[in-house]
TIBALO-328392 format. One line per 3 residues: number of its first residue (from 1); their letters; for each residue x, y, z of N, C-alpha, C, O. Coordinates in Angstrom, 2 decimals, m for minus. Atoms other than C-alpha are relative to their C-alpha. Example, Ala and Ser with C-alpha at 12.3 -4.5 7.8 and 13.67 -1.06 7.14 Angstrom:
% residues 2
1> as> 0.89:m1.19:0.00:12.30:m4.50:7.80:0.90:1.20:0.00:1.94:1.18:0.66 | m0.82:m1.19:m0.06:13.67:m1.06:7.14:m0.77:1.09:0.73:m0.26:2.20:0.90
//
This chain:
% residues 125
1> msq> m1.33:m0.61:0.39:m14.58:7.15:m9.92:m0.04:m0.03:m1.43:m0.48:m1.02:m2.02 | m0.22:m0.21:1.43:m14.00:8.32:m13.38:1.12:m0.82:m0.44:2.02:m1.21:0.31 | m1.25:0.54:0.64:m11.73:6.66:m15.94:1.28:0.62:0.23:2.32:0.00:0.45
4> rtd> m1.16:m0.78:m0.12:m9.42:9.53:m15.66:0.51:m0.18:1.43:1.71:m0.38:1.59 | m0.50:0.04:m1.35:m9.26:9.38:m11.80:0.70:m1.51:0.26:1.71:m1.65:0.95 | m0.41:1.36:m0.06:m8.83:5.48:m12.10:1.52:m0.09:m0.59:2.42:m0.70:m0.02
7> ris> m1.31:0.00:0.69:m5.86:6.04:m14.55:0.97:0.87:0.76:2.15:0.52:0.74 | m0.96:m0.72:m0.77:m4.22:8.58:m12.42:0.37:m0.72:1.24:1.52:m0.64:1.68 | m0.28:0.61:m1.22:m4.58:6.49:m9.34:0.90:m1.22:m0.23:1.67:m1.58:0.66
10> yql> m0.75:0.96:0.45:m3.00:3.71:m11.17:1.58:0.51:m0.29:2.55:m0.17:0.06 | m1.09:m0.60:0.22:m0.21:5.97:m12.29:0.83:0.39:1.21:2.04:0.18:1.29 | m0.45:m0.30:m1.19:0.31:7.28:m8.91:0.66:m1.15:0.79:1.77:m1.10:1.34
13> ree> m0.40:1.31:m0.74:0.53:3.77:m7.39:1.39:m0.32:m0.50:2.35:m0.32:0.26 | m1.23:0.39:0.75:3.26:2.75:m10.06:1.23:0.96:0.45:2.30:0.47:0.80 | m1.12:m0.97:m0.25:5.40:5.96:m9.40:0.19:m0.03:1.60:1.33:m0.23:2.02
16> iar> m0.32:0.02:m1.51:4.97:6.06:m5.48:0.90:m1.50:0.16:1.95:m1.42:0.80 | m0.78:1.13:m0.27:6.33:2.35:m5.49:1.24:0.08:m0.58:2.17:m0.37:0.08 | m1.37:0.00:0.52:9.21:2.98:m7.80:0.74:0.94:0.84:1.86:0.60:1.22
19> vlr> m0.70:m0.94:m0.87:10.12:6.15:m5.69:0.50:m0.80:1.41:1.67:m0.77:1.78 | m0.26:0.63:m1.17:9.95:4.12:m2.49:1.10:m1.13:m0.17:1.92:m1.31:0.73 | m0.95:0.96:0.16:12.00:1.28:m3.98:1.32:0.65:m0.51:2.37:0.20:m0.06
22> eev> m1.28:m0.45:0.51:14.64:3.24:m5.75:0.53:1.39:0.64:1.74:1.61:0.57 | m0.53:m1.29:m0.44:14.91:6.79:m4.09:0.04:0.23:1.38:0.88:0.98:1.88 | 0.07:m0.29:m1.51:13.89:6.61:m0.44:0.98:m0.81:0.72:1.02:m2.03:0.59
25> adt> m1.04:0.66:m0.69:16.67:5.77:1.69:m0.43:m0.45:1.39:0.30:m1.23:2.00 | 0.34:0.38:m1.43:14.80:5.37:5.02:m0.37:m1.39:0.12:m1.28:m1.81:m0.59 | 0.00:1.27:m0.27:15.07:1.92:6.25:m1.33:m0.50:0.55:m1.66:m1.69:0.48
28> rvn> 1.24:0.39:m0.61:11.77:1.93:7.94:m1.06:m0.44:m1.04:m2.01:m1.18:m0.78 | 1.07:0.35:1.13:9.93:1.69:4.55:0.46:m1.02:m1.04:m0.25:m1.18:m2.04 | m0.66:0.75:0.98:12.05:m0.73:2.65:m0.77:m1.39:m0.26:m0.50:m2.17:m1.17
31> mvt> 0.78:1.45:0.26:9.63:m3.71:2.98:m1.54:0.33:m0.34:m2.38:m0.56:m0.32 | 1.38:m0.61:0.22:6.47:m1.72:2.17:m0.35:m0.39:m1.59:0.54:m0.33:m2.44 | 0.70:0.39:1.18:4.28:m2.83:m0.87:m1.19:0.91:m0.12:m2.07:0.83:0.73
34> imr> 1.25:m0.87:0.21:1.75:m0.10:m2.31:m1.16:m0.97:m0.59:m0.97:m1.55:m1.66 | 1.07:0.85:0.32:m1.49:m2.04:m2.61:m1.03:0.77:m0.96:m1.48:0.19:m1.95 | 0.93:m0.70:0.70:m3.78:0.68:m3.98:0.13:1.67:0.33:0.56:2.15:1.38
37> vdt> 0.14:m1.47:m0.27:m4.19:4.45:m4.36:m1.42:0.45:m0.44:m1.90:0.23:m1.55 | 1.24:m0.42:0.24:m7.54:6.08:m3.90:0.28:1.43:m0.16:0.85:2.08:0.72 | m0.22:m1.49:0.16:m7.48:9.56:m5.50:m1.36:0.78:0.06:m2.37:0.36:m0.52
40> apd> 1.29:m0.89:0.09:m10.10:12.35:m4.84:m0.48:0.42:m1.31:0.36:0.65:m2.18 | 0.57:m0.44:1.43:m12.22:13.33:m7.81:0.66:1.34:m0.39:0.91:1.53:m1.58 | m0.64:m1.33:0.27:m10.64:16.87:m7.64:1.63:m0.23:0.03:2.27:0.80:m0.18
43> lsn> m1.28:0.35:0.01:m7.09:15.27:m7.41:0.81:0.71:0.97:2.00:0.87:0.73 | m0.75:m0.83:m1.10:m6.09:17.27:m4.22:0.64:m0.93:0.93:1.74:m0.69:1.43 | m0.48:0.97:m1.02:m5.64:14.31:m2.03:0.03:m1.50:m0.52:m0.77:m1.82:m1.40
46> aiv> m0.06:1.42:0.21:m4.75:10.56:m2.29:0.45:m0.63:1.24:1.34:m0.24:2.00 | m0.34:0.84:m1.01:m4.92:7.76:0.08:0.82:m1.09:m0.52:0.35:m1.79:m1.42 | m0.75:1.14:0.39:m2.13:5.30:m0.34:m0.14:m1.03:1.10:0.10:m0.85:2.29
49> lws> 0.22:1.16:m0.95:m2.98:1.88:1.08:1.40:m0.87:m0.26:1.76:m1.19:m1.39 | m1.21:0.75:0.11:0.23:m0.01:1.73:m0.21:m1.37:0.94:m1.14:m1.54:1.73 | 0.21:1.18:m0.88:0.85:m3.45:3.27:1.60:m0.41:0.04:2.43:0.13:m0.68
52> lfs> m1.19:0.29:m0.37:3.92:m5.13:4.56:0.15:m1.58:m0.10:m0.50:m2.34:0.63 | m0.35:1.40:0.30:5.32:m8.56:3.21:1.03:m0.33:0.96:2.17:0.08:0.72 | m1.06:0.55:m0.88:7.19:m10.15:6.13:0.12:m1.53:0.24:m0.91:m2.19:0.36
55> kdg> m0.16:1.43:m0.22:8.60:m13.66:6.67:m0.37:m0.24:1.64:m0.69:m1.33:2.12 | 0.24:0.17:m1.48:8.11:m12.95:10.45:m1.42:m0.13:0.35:m1.70:m0.30:1.54 | 1.39:m0.01:m0.52:4.31:m13.01:10.36:m0.53:1.21:m0.09:m0.05:2.09:m0.81
58> epd> 0.79:m1.20:m0.42:1.94:m10.44:11.41:0.88:1.12:0.54:1.58:0.76:1.49 | m0.93:m1.01:m0.63:3.87:m7.09:12.23:m0.84:0.39:1.16:m2.06:0.28:1.11 | 0.65:m0.52:m1.21:3.05:m5.72:15.67:m0.43:1.46:m0.12:m0.20:2.04:m1.19
61> sdq> 0.72:m1.40:0.11:1.40:m2.33:16.29:1.23:0.91:0.05:1.18:1.92:m0.66 | m1.12:m0.87:m0.16:4.85:m0.78:17.25:0.78:0.06:m1.57:1.27:1.07:m2.08 | m0.84:0.06:1.26:6.45:m1.91:13.92:m0.96:0.69:m1.16:m0.46:1.35:m2.07
64> ldt> 0.92:m0.81:0.99:3.31:m0.60:11.88:0.11:1.50:0.25:0.17:2.28:m0.70 | m0.16:m1.38:m0.22:3.60:2.73:13.72:1.42:0.63:m0.46:1.50:1.79:m0.84 | m1.31:m0.35:0.36:7.39:2.87:12.97:m0.10:0.31:m1.48:0.33:1.39:m1.90
67> ied> 0.04:m0.07:1.45:6.67:2.29:9.18:m0.97:1.12:m0.33:m0.64:1.79:m1.31 | 0.94:m1.03:0.23:3.71:4.76:9.19:0.65:1.34:0.28:0.32:2.32:m0.38 | m0.70:m1.10:m0.33:5.95:7.28:10.72:0.97:0.45:m1.25:1.04:1.57:m1.75
70> gle> m0.97:m0.27:1.09:8.69:6.64:7.99:m0.67:0.42:m1.30:m0.10:1.18:m2.09 | 0.78:m0.40:1.14:5.99:6.96:5.31:m0.39:1.41:m0.02:m0.30:2.05:m1.06 | 0.40:m1.28:m0.11:4.73:10.24:6.60:1.10:0.98:m0.12:0.99:2.03:m0.75
73> saa> m1.27:m1.01:0.33:8.16:11.85:6.79:0.54:m0.14:m1.32:1.36:0.69:m1.71 | m0.64:m0.05:1.34:8.94:10.74:3.33:m1.23:0.57:m1.03:m1.00:0.61:m2.24 | 1.26:m0.26:0.90:5.39:11.92:1.84:0.44:1.20:m0.74:0.21:1.26:m1.95
76> gfi> m0.35:m1.29:0.88:6.81:15.42:0.85:0.96:m0.32:m0.98:0.87:0.25:m2.07 | m0.92:0.37:1.02:9.72:13.82:m0.93:m0.66:m0.72:m1.15:m0.49:m0.42:m2.33 | 0.76:0.84:1.00:7.56:11.30:m2.66:m0.95:0.89:m0.84:m1.10:0.71:m2.05
79> rkr> 1.03:m0.89:0.78:5.02:13.91:m3.68:0.90:0.86:m1.01:0.53:0.91:m2.19 | m0.84:m0.69:0.97:7.83:16.10:m5.30:0.47:m0.92:m1.22:0.40:m0.60:m2.40 | m0.57:0.97:1.17:9.31:13.09:m7.22:m1.16:m0.39:m0.81:m0.96:m0.56:m2.01
82> vak> 1.12:0.47:0.75:5.82:12.07:m8.31:m0.41:1.11:m1.09:m0.63:0.90:m2.29 | 0.45:m1.16:0.86:4.91:15.54:m9.59:1.15:0.19:m0.99:0.75:0.47:m2.12 | m0.95:0.08:0.97:8.30:15.58:m11.41:m0.15:m0.90:m1.16:0.09:m0.53:m2.31
85> slk> 0.25:1.00:0.91:7.45:12.33:m13.12:m1.25:m0.05:m0.84:m1.29:m0.45:m2.00 | 1.37:m0.11:0.66:3.83:12.83:m13.92:m0.28:1.42:m0.43:m0.90:2.26:0.23 | 0.18:m1.56:0.44:3.88:15.96:m15.91:m1.35:0.39:m0.47:m1.64:1.56:m0.75
88> tlr> 1.38:m0.25:0.54:0.24:15.47:m17.02:m0.90:0.65:1.18:m2.02:1.12:0.94 | 0.77:m0.57:m1.06:m0.92:16.68:m13.62:0.49:1.50:0.25:1.67:1.83:0.24 | m0.29:m1.42:m0.40:m1.14:20.37:m12.76:0.79:0.14:1.31:1.78:0.85:1.48
91> rsp> m0.57:m0.03:m1.36:m0.40:19.74:m9.21:0.02:m1.49:0.58:m0.82:m2.26:0.10 | m0.08:1.23:m0.50:0.41:16.63:m7.33:m0.77:m0.06:1.21:m0.70:0.87:2.00 | 0.93:0.11:m1.21:m2.12:15.34:m4.65:0.84:m0.25:1.18:1.93:m0.82:1.16
94> alr> m0.58:0.13:m1.38:m1.32:15.46:m1.04:m0.09:m1.57:0.24:m1.13:m2.14:m0.08 | m0.03:1.29:m0.27:m0.39:11.92:m0.01:m0.22:m0.40:1.48:0.48:0.12:2.34 | 0.23:0.39:m1.21:m1.83:10.19:3.03:0.13:m1.60:m0.10:m0.42:m2.28:m0.97
97> fky> m0.21:1.31:0.09:m0.62:6.78:3.95:m0.86:m0.80:1.06:m1.02:m0.34:2.19 | 0.76:0.85:m0.97:m2.79:3.89:5.56:0.24:m1.41:m0.23:0.30:m1.91:m1.35 | m0.39:1.53:0.14:m2.01:0.28:6.34:m1.25:m0.57:m0.39:m2.35:m0.16:0.00
100> dps> 1.13:0.76:0.73:m4.15:m2.13:4.33:0.26:m1.52:0.43:1.11:m2.24:m0.09 | m0.19:1.40:m0.49:m4.62:m5.43:6.32:m0.53:m1.02:m0.87:m0.50:m2.19:m0.50 | 0.59:1.08:0.84:m6.26:m7.19:3.43:0.79:m1.30:m0.38:0.22:m2.39:m0.51
103> qrl> m0.75:1.12:0.29:m3.43:m9.43:2.59:0.22:m0.94:1.14:0.32:m2.15:0.95 | 0.03:0.92:m1.35:m3.17:m10.73:6.31:m1.21:m0.62:0.08:m1.25:m1.82:0.33 | 1.27:0.62:m0.15:m6.84:m11.22:6.33:m0.31:m0.91:m0.91:m1.14:m1.76:m0.57
106> age> 0.21:0.96:1.02:m6.79:m13.14:3.05:0.76:m1.07:0.43:0.28:m2.18:0.24 | m0.76:1.27:m0.47:m4.12:m15.39:4.53:m0.69:m0.61:1.06:m0.84:m1.83:1.02 | 0.84:0.69:m1.14:m6.10:m16.06:7.66:m1.28:m0.61:m0.51:m1.68:m1.63:0.04
109> tne> 1.20:0.49:0.63:m9.24:m16.65:5.54:0.44:m1.40:m0.59:m0.14:m2.45:m0.33 | m0.47:1.14:0.82:m7.18:m19.07:3.26:0.21:m1.18:1.05:m0.27:m2.29:0.85 | m0.34:1.00:m1.01:m5.85:m20.92:6.46:m1.24:m0.66:0.48:m1.28:m1.88:0.64
112> llq> 1.30:0.54:m0.69:m9.45:m21.29:7.88:m0.78:m0.85:m1.14:m1.44:m1.83:m0.82 | 0.46:0.83:0.95:m10.60:m22.62:4.67:0.68:m1.49:m0.24:0.07:m2.53:m0.46 | m0.80:1.27:0.12:m7.92:m25.22:4.40:m0.27:m0.91:1.25:m0.25:m2.14:1.17
115> evk> 0.24:0.78:m1.17:m8.66:m26.25:7.95:m1.41:m0.64:m0.35:m1.52:m1.86:m0.18 | 1.37:0.36:0.21:m12.42:m26.59:6.95:0.09:m1.20:m0.99:m0.57:m2.22:m0.79 | m0.06:0.99:1.01:m11.53:m28.66:3.99:0.69:m1.21:0.53:0.14:m2.31:0.39
118> sdg> m0.44:1.18:m0.62:m9.19:m30.93:5.76:m0.89:m0.71:1.07:m0.95:m1.94:1.15 | 1.12:0.67:m0.84:m11.86:m31.47:8.46:m1.10:m0.81:m0.60:m1.60:m1.84:m0.12 | 1.12:0.67:0.63:m14.41:m32.28:6.02:0.50:m1.23:m0.76:m0.29:m2.12:m1.06
121> eet> m0.46:1.23:0.74:m12.13:m34.80:4.19:0.27:m1.16:1.10:0.14:m2.35:0.80 | m0.13:0.95:m1.11:m11.37:m36.52:7.58:m1.36:m0.78:0.40:m1.42:m1.97:0.72 | 1.40:0.64:m0.44:m15.18:m37.06:8.33:m0.59:m0.80:m1.13:m1.56:m1.53:m0.95
124> kq> 0.63:0.93:0.88:m15.73:m38.64:5.00:0.52:m1.41:m0.11:m0.04:m2.36:m0.66 | m0.78:1.33:0.01:m13.18:m41.35:5.55:m0.34:m0.86:1.23:0.19:m1.96:1.39
//
């Protein structure tokens, strides 16, 4: 990726997160966090990777589908708001939302490492 594409991806991430937080009224998407935006080199498309931070643990597939539907239905609105805010772009990229499980996987990895560490300390004693 070029520096320009990286910069635009960062700007898109910040603006999409702001629009979701402040302007989208759909309750299906109010716990979504935008993790990263991968923008195509020609700036025609952007894949928006999102995650869900929940106190209830890992969301089930039905909940993820509901959130995905909410994001897809808001994609046009978000694209318009982003285009209005980021005037440096001639046209706003089409947005595609995908769930990013990296936060969940990082948590599971951390738990496993803690178990290994505690098992190792028990065998030393």
